[in-house]
matplotlib code that plots the C-alpha trace (Angstrom):
import matplotlib.pyplot as plt

x = [62.9, 62.9, 60.1, 58.9, 57.0, 56.8, 57.5, 53.7, 53.4, 49.5, 46.8, 44.4, 43.3, 42.6, 38.9, 39.1, 35.6, 33.9, 31.5, 32.9, 36.6, 39.2, 41.0, 39.1, 41.0, 42.6, 40.2, 42.4, 43.3, 39.4, 38.8, 41.8, 42.3, 41.7, 43.0, 44.0, 43.5, 44.3, 43.7, 45.2, 45.0, 46.9, 44.4, 47.1, 49.3, 51.8, 52.0, 55.0, 55.1, 53.7, 50.2, 51.0, 53.9, 53.5, 54.4, 55.0, 56.2, 58.7, 60.1, 59.2, 61.3, 59.4, 59.9, 58.5, 58.3, 56.4, 54.4, 53.7, 51.7, 52.4, 50.1, 48.2, 47.1, 48.6, 51.9, 50.4, 53.5, 55.8, 53.2, 53.0, 56.8, 56.9, 54.7, 56.3, 53.2, 52.4, 50.6, 51.0, 49.3, 49.2, 51.4, 50.7, 48.5, 50.3, 48.2, 48.1, 46.6, 49.7, 48.2, 51.4, 52.4, 49.0, 50.1, 47.6, 49.5, 49.2, 51.9, 50.2, 50.6, 47.5, 45.4, 46.8, 44.3, 45.5, 45.7, 47.5, 46.6, 48.6, 50.1, 46.7, 45.3, 42.6, 39.8, 36.4, 34.5, 37.8, 39.7, 42.3, 41.1, 42.2, 40.6, 40.0, 39.3, 37.6, 41.0, 41.8, 42.5, 45.0, 45.3, 47.1, 48.6, 46.3, 46.7, 45.2, 42.0, 41.4, 38.4, 38.0, 34.1, 34.1, 32.6, 34.2, 33.3, 34.3, 34.1, 35.0, 34.8, 34.4, 32.3, 30.4, 30.6, 30.5, 28.4, 29.5, 32.5, 34.3, 35.1, 36.3, 36.3, 37.3, 38.2, 39.9, 41.3, 44.3, 42.5, 39.4, 38.0, 34.7, 34.4, 32.3, 31.5, 32.1, 30.6, 29.6, 28.1, 25.9, 24.6, 22.0, 19.8, 21.6, 22.5, 25.3, 25.2, 26.9, 27.2, 28.8, 29.6, 31.4, 34.0, 30.8, 30.5, 27.2, 26.9, 23.5, 22.8, 22.5, 21.6, 21.4, 21.3, 20.2, 22.6, 22.9, 25.1, 27.3, 27.5, 30.4, 29.4, 30.7, 29.3, 30.3, 29.3, 29.2, 29.0, 27.7, 27.2, 23.5, 23.0, 24.4, 24.1, 25.2, 24.9, 25.3, 26.3, 24.4, 21.3, 21.0, 19.8, 19.8, 19.1, 18.7, 19.0, 22.0, 23.4, 26.7, 29.8, 32.7, 35.3, 39.1, 39.6, 42.8, 41.3, 42.8, 41.7, 41.2, 40.3, 39.0, 38.0, 37.2, 39.1, 36.9, 38.6, 36.5, 35.1, 37.5, 36.4, 35.8, 35.1, 36.7, 38.4, 39.9, 39.7, 39.2, 39.7, 38.4, 37.7, 38.1, 35.3, 31.6, 31.5, 28.0, 28.4, 31.1, 29.8, 28.1, 31.4, 33.6, 31.3, 30.9, 34.9, 35.3, 32.3, 34.0, 37.2, 35.4, 32.8, 30.0, 26.9, 24.9, 24.5, 22.8, 25.7, 25.9, 23.4, 22.1, 19.6, 16.5, 18.1, 18.9, 15.6, 13.1, 9.3, 9.3, 6.3, 8.2, 11.7, 13.0, 17.1, 19.9, 21.9, 21.0, 19.3, 18.3, 20.2, 17.0, 16.6, 18.9, 17.0, 17.5, 17.6, 16.2, 14.6, 16.3, 15.1, 17.6, 16.4, 18.1, 15.8, 13.7, 15.6, 15.3, 17.6, 17.6, 20.4, 21.5, 23.7, 27.3, 28.9, 29.6, 25.8, 26.6, 24.4, 26.2, 27.0, 29.4, 26.7, 24.4, 26.8, 27.8, 23.8, 23.5, 26.1, 26.8, 23.0, 20.2, 18.6, 15.2, 13.9, 10.7, 10.6, 12.2, 12.1, 10.5, 13.4, 11.0, 9.9, 6.5, 6.5, 5.2, 7.5, 7.3, 6.7, 5.9, 5.3, 5.2, 8.3, 7.8, 7.0, 10.1, 12.4, 16.1, 19.2, 21.7, 22.4, 24.5, 26.7, 27.1, 25.3, 23.3, 24.5, 23.5, 26.4, 28.8, 26.1, 23.8, 20.4, 17.3, 16.0, 12.7, 11.3, 7.9, 5.7, 7.8, 6.1, 6.2, 3.7, 2.7, 0.3, -1.8, -4.5, -3.8, -0.5, -0.7, 1.2, -0.3, -0.5, -3.6, -3.7, -2.6, 1.3, 3.6, 7.1, 9.2, 13.0, 14.2, 17.5, 16.4, 16.8, 14.8, 16.0, 12.9, 10.4, 6.8, 4.8, 6.1, 5.9, 8.6, 6.0, 2.3, -0.2, -4.0, -5.1, -8.4, -9.2, -9.8, -6.6, -3.4, -0.2, 3.0, 6.5, 6.4, 9.5, 9.1, 11.0, 10.5, 10.4, 9.8, 6.6, 4.6, 1.2, -2.2, -3.9, -1.7, -3.5, -1.6, -2.7, -1.5, 1.7, 5.1, 7.4, 11.2, 13.1, 14.8, 17.0, 16.5, 19.2, 20.1, 20.9, 18.9, 18.0, 14.4, 12.4, 8.7, 6.7, 3.2, 1.4, -1.8, -1.6, 0.9, 3.7, 6.9, 9.5, 13.3, 15.6, 19.4, 18.6, 17.1, 13.7, 11.7, 8.7, 5.6, 1.7, -0.1, -3.8, -3.6, -5.4, -4.7, -6.9, -6.1, -6.4, -4.1, -2.9, -0.9, 2.2, 3.0, 6.8, 8.0, 4.3, 1.4, -0.8, -0.6, 2.0, 0.5, 3.1, 5.5, 9.2, 12.1, 14.9, 16.5, 15.8, 17.9, 16.1, 12.5, 12.0, 8.3, 7.4, 3.4, 4.7, 6.1, 9.8, 10.9, 13.0, 15.1, 14.8, 18.3, 19.9, 18.1, 19.0, 22.6, 22.7, 21.5, 23.9, 26.7, 26.5, 25.2, 27.4, 24.7, 25.4, 28.2]
y = [-34.6, -37.4, -37.3, -41.0, -40.9, -42.8, -41.1, -40.6, -40.4, -41.2, -38.3, -40.8, -42.3, -46.0, -46.6, -48.5, -49.5, -48.2, -50.4, -49.1, -50.2, -48.1, -45.2, -41.7, -38.4, -36.6, -34.0, -30.7, -31.6, -31.6, -28.7, -26.3, -23.2, -24.3, -22.0, -24.9, -28.8, -31.5, -35.0, -38.8, -39.4, -37.2, -34.4, -33.1, -34.2, -31.6, -31.8, -33.7, -33.0, -35.5, -35.5, -35.2, -35.0, -38.0, -37.7, -40.3, -40.3, -43.2, -43.2, -39.8, -38.5, -37.2, -38.4, -36.7, -38.0, -37.1, -39.5, -39.3, -41.5, -44.4, -44.8, -41.5, -43.2, -42.4, -44.6, -46.7, -49.3, -46.5, -44.9, -48.6, -48.9, -45.6, -46.6, -49.7, -51.0, -48.1, -44.9, -42.0, -38.7, -36.0, -32.9, -31.3, -31.7, -30.6, -28.1, -29.6, -26.9, -25.4, -21.7, -20.9, -22.2, -22.9, -26.2, -26.7, -27.4, -28.2, -28.0, -29.1, -33.0, -33.0, -31.4, -33.8, -36.2, -39.8, -41.9, -45.2, -46.7, -49.7, -50.4, -50.3, -47.8, -45.6, -46.2, -45.7, -47.6, -49.1, -45.8, -44.4, -41.5, -39.0, -39.3, -36.1, -35.3, -32.4, -30.6, -31.4, -28.4, -27.4, -24.0, -21.8, -18.5, -15.4, -15.2, -18.1, -16.6, -13.7, -14.0, -11.2, -10.9, -12.6, -16.2, -19.2, -23.0, -25.8, -29.7, -31.9, -35.5, -37.0, -39.1, -38.0, -40.0, -37.3, -34.5, -31.3, -30.8, -28.0, -29.1, -26.2, -22.5, -19.0, -16.4, -13.1, -12.9, -11.0, -7.9, -7.1, -10.6, -11.9, -15.0, -15.1, -18.8, -22.3, -25.6, -28.0, -31.3, -31.8, -35.3, -34.1, -32.6, -34.7, -31.4, -29.6, -25.6, -22.7, -19.8, -16.2, -14.3, -10.7, -9.3, -8.7, -12.4, -13.1, -16.1, -16.9, -20.0, -19.2, -22.6, -26.5, -29.4, -32.8, -35.5, -39.5, -39.7, -42.3, -42.1, -41.2, -37.9, -35.7, -32.0, -29.1, -25.3, -22.7, -18.9, -17.3, -13.2, -13.2, -17.2, -19.8, -23.7, -26.8, -30.3, -33.4, -36.8, -34.2, -33.2, -29.6, -27.1, -23.3, -20.1, -16.8, -13.3, -13.5, -10.0, -9.7, -11.6, -10.0, -8.8, -8.9, -10.1, -12.4, -15.2, -17.8, -21.2, -24.1, -27.9, -30.4, -27.8, -24.3, -21.3, -21.7, -24.5, -27.8, -27.8, -30.1, -33.0, -35.9, -38.0, -39.1, -36.4, -37.5, -34.6, -30.7, -28.4, -24.6, -22.5, -18.8, -18.8, -20.1, -23.5, -24.2, -25.2, -27.9, -29.1, -31.9, -33.0, -32.5, -34.4, -37.2, -37.2, -37.7, -40.1, -42.5, -42.8, -43.0, -45.0, -43.0, -43.3, -44.7, -41.5, -42.5, -42.3, -46.1, -48.4, -51.4, -54.6, -52.3, -50.1, -53.0, -54.7, -52.0, -52.0, -54.0, -52.8, -53.8, -54.2, -55.2, -55.6, -54.9, -53.7, -50.9, -51.7, -48.7, -45.6, -43.4, -44.7, -43.1, -43.3, -46.0, -49.7, -50.0, -48.3, -50.0, -50.4, -50.8, -53.3, -51.3, -48.3, -48.8, -45.7, -45.9, -45.0, -45.1, -47.1, -46.5, -48.0, -47.4, -46.1, -49.5, -50.3, -52.4, -52.0, -49.7, -52.0, -50.1, -47.2, -50.3, -52.0, -48.2, -48.0, -51.4, -50.4, -54.3, -55.2, -56.4, -54.6, -55.2, -53.9, -52.1, -50.9, -52.6, -49.5, -50.3, -49.3, -49.8, -46.3, -47.0, -46.2, -49.6, -49.9, -53.1, -52.3, -53.7, -51.1, -53.8, -54.6, -58.4, -59.0, -57.6, -59.8, -59.5, -58.0, -57.7, -60.4, -59.2, -56.9, -58.6, -58.5, -61.7, -62.8, -65.2, -66.4, -63.5, -60.9, -59.0, -60.4, -60.2, -63.2, -64.5, -66.9, -67.7, -64.6, -62.2, -60.6, -57.4, -55.9, -52.9, -50.5, -50.4, -53.1, -51.7, -52.6, -53.7, -56.8, -58.5, -57.5, -57.1, -60.7, -61.9, -62.0, -61.7, -62.8, -63.0, -63.3, -63.9, -64.7, -66.8, -70.1, -71.8, -73.8, -75.1, -78.0, -77.3, -74.9, -71.2, -68.4, -65.9, -63.7, -63.6, -61.3, -61.6, -62.7, -61.1, -60.3, -64.2, -66.2, -66.3, -66.7, -67.2, -68.8, -71.6, -72.8, -76.2, -79.2, -81.2, -78.0, -74.4, -74.0, -71.0, -72.2, -70.7, -71.4, -74.4, -75.9, -78.8, -79.0, -75.1, -75.8, -75.4, -77.2, -77.2, -79.5, -77.7, -79.1, -77.3, -74.4, -74.2, -70.8, -70.3, -67.8, -68.7, -67.4, -67.9, -67.2, -67.0, -65.8, -66.4, -70.2, -71.8, -71.0, -72.2, -72.1, -72.3, -72.9, -71.5, -71.1, -74.7, -75.2, -77.2, -78.0, -75.9, -76.1, -75.7, -74.6, -72.5, -69.1, -66.6, -63.9, -60.1, -57.3, -55.4, -56.4, -56.1, -57.5, -59.7, -60.2, -63.3, -64.7, -65.5, -62.7, -61.1, -63.8, -67.2, -69.7, -67.5, -68.0, -69.5, -68.5, -65.5, -63.5, -60.7, -59.7, -60.1, -58.4, -58.2, -57.6, -57.4, -59.3, -62.3, -61.9, -65.2, -63.4, -61.8, -64.6, -65.9, -62.3, -61.5, -64.4, -63.8, -60.2, -61.6, -64.8, -62.6, -60.3, -63.3, -66.1, -68.6, -71.3, -72.0]
z = [65.8, 62.8, 60.4, 59.5, 55.9, 52.5, 49.2, 47.9, 44.0, 43.8, 44.3, 45.6, 48.7, 49.3, 50.4, 53.7, 53.9, 50.5, 48.6, 45.3, 46.2, 44.0, 44.9, 46.2, 44.9, 47.5, 49.1, 48.6, 45.1, 44.2, 46.5, 46.8, 48.6, 52.4, 55.2, 57.5, 57.1, 59.7, 59.2, 59.6, 55.8, 53.4, 51.7, 49.1, 46.6, 46.9, 50.8, 52.0, 55.5, 58.3, 59.6, 63.4, 65.8, 68.5, 72.1, 74.6, 78.1, 79.5, 82.7, 83.4, 80.0, 77.2, 73.8, 70.4, 66.7, 63.8, 62.0, 58.2, 55.5, 53.7, 50.6, 51.5, 55.0, 58.6, 59.0, 61.5, 61.9, 62.6, 65.0, 66.8, 66.9, 68.4, 70.9, 72.0, 73.7, 75.7, 75.2, 72.6, 72.3, 69.7, 70.5, 67.2, 64.0, 61.0, 58.4, 55.1, 53.5, 52.0, 53.3, 55.7, 59.1, 60.5, 62.5, 65.9, 68.7, 72.6, 74.9, 77.8, 78.1, 79.9, 77.4, 74.5, 72.7, 73.0, 69.6, 70.8, 74.2, 75.9, 72.3, 70.4, 68.2, 68.9, 66.0, 65.1, 62.6, 61.6, 61.3, 63.1, 65.4, 68.0, 71.3, 73.5, 77.0, 78.6, 78.7, 75.1, 72.9, 69.9, 68.8, 66.0, 65.7, 65.2, 61.6, 60.2, 58.8, 56.8, 54.7, 52.1, 52.6, 55.7, 54.4, 55.8, 55.5, 58.1, 57.6, 60.7, 61.1, 64.5, 66.8, 69.8, 72.9, 75.5, 77.0, 75.9, 73.4, 71.5, 67.9, 65.8, 66.9, 65.5, 68.0, 67.9, 71.5, 70.4, 69.5, 71.8, 72.1, 70.6, 67.6, 64.6, 65.3, 67.4, 67.3, 69.8, 70.1, 73.2, 73.7, 76.4, 73.6, 70.8, 68.8, 67.6, 67.9, 65.8, 67.9, 67.8, 70.5, 71.0, 73.6, 76.0, 76.6, 75.1, 72.7, 71.0, 69.8, 66.0, 64.8, 65.9, 64.2, 65.3, 65.2, 66.8, 69.9, 69.9, 66.0, 63.7, 62.1, 58.9, 60.3, 58.2, 58.7, 55.9, 56.8, 53.6, 53.4, 55.1, 56.2, 57.9, 57.0, 58.9, 57.8, 59.8, 57.5, 54.5, 56.5, 56.4, 58.2, 57.3, 59.3, 57.0, 58.0, 60.4, 58.7, 57.2, 58.6, 60.0, 57.4, 57.1, 60.8, 61.5, 63.7, 65.7, 65.1, 68.0, 67.1, 69.6, 72.3, 73.0, 74.4, 77.3, 80.0, 80.4, 76.7, 75.1, 72.8, 75.0, 71.5, 68.7, 66.0, 62.6, 60.4, 60.4, 57.4, 57.2, 54.0, 54.1, 51.3, 50.9, 49.7, 49.4, 45.8, 46.7, 50.2, 48.9, 47.0, 50.0, 52.3, 49.7, 49.5, 53.1, 53.5, 51.1, 52.7, 56.6, 55.5, 58.1, 55.9, 53.0, 51.2, 48.3, 45.7, 44.9, 43.7, 45.8, 44.8, 44.3, 41.6, 39.4, 40.1, 41.3, 41.8, 45.2, 47.3, 50.6, 51.6, 54.9, 55.3, 57.3, 54.3, 52.2, 49.4, 47.6, 46.6, 46.9, 50.1, 53.0, 56.2, 59.0, 58.8, 62.2, 65.4, 68.1, 71.8, 74.9, 77.5, 80.1, 80.0, 77.0, 75.1, 71.2, 68.6, 64.8, 63.3, 60.0, 57.1, 56.6, 53.0, 51.9, 52.7, 55.7, 58.9, 61.3, 63.9, 66.0, 66.6, 67.5, 70.1, 71.6, 72.1, 73.6, 76.3, 76.8, 77.2, 75.1, 72.1, 70.5, 67.1, 67.6, 63.8, 60.7, 58.2, 54.6, 51.8, 48.9, 49.2, 49.8, 53.5, 54.5, 57.9, 59.9, 63.6, 67.1, 69.8, 72.3, 73.9, 75.0, 71.2, 69.8, 68.1, 69.2, 67.7, 70.1, 72.9, 75.9, 73.9, 70.7, 67.6, 66.5, 63.2, 60.5, 58.6, 60.0, 59.0, 61.4, 61.8, 63.4, 65.9, 66.7, 69.0, 70.5, 70.7, 68.8, 65.7, 63.5, 61.2, 59.1, 60.3, 57.1, 56.0, 52.2, 51.0, 47.5, 47.8, 45.0, 41.3, 38.9, 37.7, 41.6, 40.8, 43.6, 44.8, 48.0, 48.5, 52.1, 54.0, 57.1, 59.3, 61.5, 64.7, 65.7, 64.1, 63.9, 61.9, 61.6, 59.6, 58.3, 56.4, 55.9, 54.1, 53.2, 49.8, 48.8, 52.4, 53.1, 52.4, 53.6, 51.8, 53.6, 53.5, 56.2, 57.6, 59.4, 60.3, 56.5, 54.5, 53.3, 51.5, 49.8, 51.1, 51.4, 54.7, 55.1, 52.6, 51.3, 48.0, 47.6, 49.0, 46.8, 49.1, 49.2, 51.6, 54.5, 57.3, 60.5, 61.6, 57.9, 56.4, 53.2, 50.4, 49.8, 46.9, 46.0, 43.0, 42.0, 38.8, 37.4, 37.2, 39.4, 42.0, 42.5, 45.4, 45.3, 47.9, 47.7, 43.7, 43.4, 42.4, 45.1, 43.0, 42.2, 42.0, 38.8, 38.3, 41.2, 40.5, 43.1, 44.2, 44.3, 46.7, 49.6, 52.9, 56.1, 55.9, 59.0, 59.9, 61.9, 62.2, 60.3, 62.2, 65.7, 67.1, 65.9, 64.3, 65.3, 63.6, 65.8, 63.8, 62.2, 59.3, 58.0, 54.6, 53.1, 49.9, 48.0, 44.7, 43.5, 40.6, 39.2, 38.8, 37.3, 34.9, 37.5, 40.1, 39.5, 39.1, 42.7, 44.2, 43.1, 44.5, 47.8, 47.7, 46.7, 50.0, 52.5, 50.8, 52.0, 49.4, 46.8]

ax = plt.figure().add_subplot(projection="3d")
ax.plot(x, y, z, "-o")
ax.set_aspect("equal")
plt.show()
């Protein structure tokens, strides 16, 4: 069978979706000595073999072909040429570890995972992946693992889409049965499990880890001398007191399934690596390397706008703004059954729209909570379904200039639970930066808050301009001209003597002799308060500072515009 590959000299992978750009060093060059390693990317510079053996059946005749790498990525051009518009399945995963011949194979065609369907690559989050069924499983021989002290570590890249799935398993059925560990995803309880069993068949759950169903995940498990640590997208859960692991037992490895029929991985799968050692010291580095390649989650290793311009009191956005914040962007509610799910950010800082759309399931999704990325914890929420703004319409993400946005209409509003948000500085200074549009004439409010307990300040969107106003008092309005349905970056600045607004970086004028009050407030988004003067339009980002950001204004606006590309 021919081997298709390209000569590779660089010990790096290109980042397919990473925000940093550049190259990612190959994982096994940085963290060597794996017992087995299977991936649709190249993992080790010294490895010159293929990634997979691909199989297709045409007219009752079976054809196989090895598919290798080009520039350290899967040679998808050769794979699609081999497919010739049809279906292709993975017959074998080649071991890239260099630790002997530990290839994982499946001879039964009905148990092989697909990688091309009707001439189209299977992908998740923009990366090629194998898609298994309940029958899927790949096995090695019985000599893959022989840990001197019984410790081991496993790392898996997958996307759970079905009910109960085997991911990686060690067993020793050739010598009396039993096994130290196997892992399962389980969407019904949104956890993955690590279990241990013996020849008697008992398999108590050792540890479970919460996950988001229908989301890409980097999952790991590390068996120490007396502990087991699991991680899903860097969130860890440890269970101590397990006793010593088995030692010097040569196990068989299965991936994408279990030795028990019917527990195949009915989900996407891209990578599995097993070490015969405790990799606790390297766990974060290994997961970071994987994350940079697969663009799975915002891990705080990068910087956002708030790293360069900190001290915001509240920050709501559909992109990642702060390396110190690794939580979700929004809590989404699906209209079909009122189910809710947090939606986070990818490694490149963008919203995880793939998980959002999978959650939507072709229907509408609304925003129940917009998380504050400033670190203050002033999340904006709306508990009443009828008043929640929308983010997915009939299975399509709502966008502003090509980027995800939140759509508001009459009667929609969100607000902070606290009335003690320190929105203004000691001398009444404050600044706001917003990305929004308005599709309707008439008085509307994108964001508001109470000044000194009496007067409301808010950027207003209406048919003639956008203003920063006190109680809609014309004398206090600093107004910039605005055309309905225009996407804009709107800035308002206020110090102890005057206010000024900017639209797409251009001053709209100011008001002098305007002495603000001080105090704390509740923040209202999409409305003046409750659902009065609600915005009919879209908002993608709002950042509030309890200070005058005049010296940083241009730089902040440039950062925003570089992402949203609103104006030249």
